[in-house]
N, C-alpha and C positions, 0 to 999 in steps of 0.2 A: 978378913973380917970387914974391910971397907967395901968389898964388892957386895956382900950380903946387905949391908946398910944401904947401898945405892939401889939395889933391886927392891928392898923393902919400901924405900921412899917412893920409888917409881910406881910400885903396886898401890900404895896408899893414894898417890896422886891420881892414878887412873880410876880407882874406886870413887874418889871424891868428885872427879869430873863426870862420871856416870850419874852420881846422885844429883849433881847440879843440873845436868842435862834433863833428867827425869823431872825434877822440880820445875824447870822452865817449861817443859811440855805441858805439865798439869796446870800451871798457873798463868800461862801466857795466852791471851786472846788471839794473838797472831798465830801461834802454833795450832790452836783449835780451828781457826778459819782455814789454815793451810791444809790440815788433815781433812776437813769436810770438803774442801775444793778438790783435793786429790781423789777422795772417794766418789765425788760427783762425776769425775772423768770416766769412771768405770761402770756407771749405772745411769739409767734414764732419769735420774732425779735432778731437778734444778732448784736451787735455793737462792732466793734473792738476797737475804741478809742473815748473817750468823754473828752472834755476839756472845760474850761470856767466855768461860774457860772450863776445862775438865774438872777442876777442883771445886769451883763455886756454882757450876751449872751452866748449861748451854741453852741459849735462846735462839730460835730460828723464826724467820718470817717469810711467808709466801713460798712454801715448798710445793713444787709441782711434779707429779709423776703421771704416767699414762693412765693409771688406775685410780688415783686419788689426788686430792690437793689439800693443803693445810694452810690456814691464814697465819696462825701463830702457835708455836710449840715451845715447851720448856721441859728440860730434864736435868735432874740432879742425881748422880749415881754415887753410891758408897763403893769406891774402887777396891778398898781393902777386903771387902766381903768376897771378891772374886778369888782370893787366896784360899778361901774355905769352900770353893765351888758353889757359891751362892750369888745370885743376882739380886742386889738390894737397891731398889730405886727409891730414893727419899721423896722425890716429887716428880710427877709426870702430869703435864698439863697440855691438852690439845684443844685449840679453839678454832672453830670454822673448818671442821673436817668435812670434806665432800668426797664420798666414795661413789665411783661411777658404777652404774648398773652392770656394765660389761665385766667389771672386775668380780662382782658377785656371781655372775653366771659362769665365768671361767673357773671360779673356785668350786662351784658345784660339779663341774665336769671333770675336775682333777681327781685322781685316785688318792686314797689315804695311805698308800704304801710309799710314802716319801722316805728317802734314805738319809735326809739331812736331820741330824739331831744335835741339840746343844748339850754339851756334857756338864750340866749343872745339877746339883742335888736339891736346890731350893730356890724359890723365887719369892720376892717380897716387894710390895709397893706400899709405902707409908701413906702417900697422899696422891689420889688420882682425880683429875678433873678433865672431863671430855665433853665437848660440845659438837654434835654432829648436825649438819644442816642439809636439807634437801636429799634425804636418803630415799631412793626409789628402787623397788624390786618387784618385778612383774606388775601386778595391779595394785600394789601397796605403796603408800607414800608417807613418809614422815617429814614434816617441814622442819622440825627441830627436836633434838633429843639431848638433854643435859644429864650427865652422870657425875656424881661425886661419891667417892669412896675413900675410906681410911683403913689402913692395916689389912691389906690383901696378902694372903699367903698361899703358896702352892708348892706341894712336894710331890714329884712324880713317883 
């Protein structure tokens, strides 16, 4: 009987440690910065500053990619919605987005037969703010485009 009690306590302790670890990852700004830095090592993205956490929202400043750059961005995701195969973004704000013309031309040349698919049933954005600056494509130029939207839904 004592051996079962010992294993039961060990099992409860391990489960408790897992929950504490997950809570730390979601609520710690250090964990968020570390995750973003590690992702940056495997991609051509460079981010100057990351703040916030996964629970309360992530803020980034001066994101640079070969195809685009972003002065300031903020995202807040409802993580529990992923359990229902739904991407629910509560707030998405992109300020100072610069898309390079070469990225748009490369997109036109790509085929639409992409094999990558995100296995989600529904997408929702509660609040969207986008500010695009100096968008050029062929002979067309937009000096600034501001977009604000609320309650966007998409179901494939």
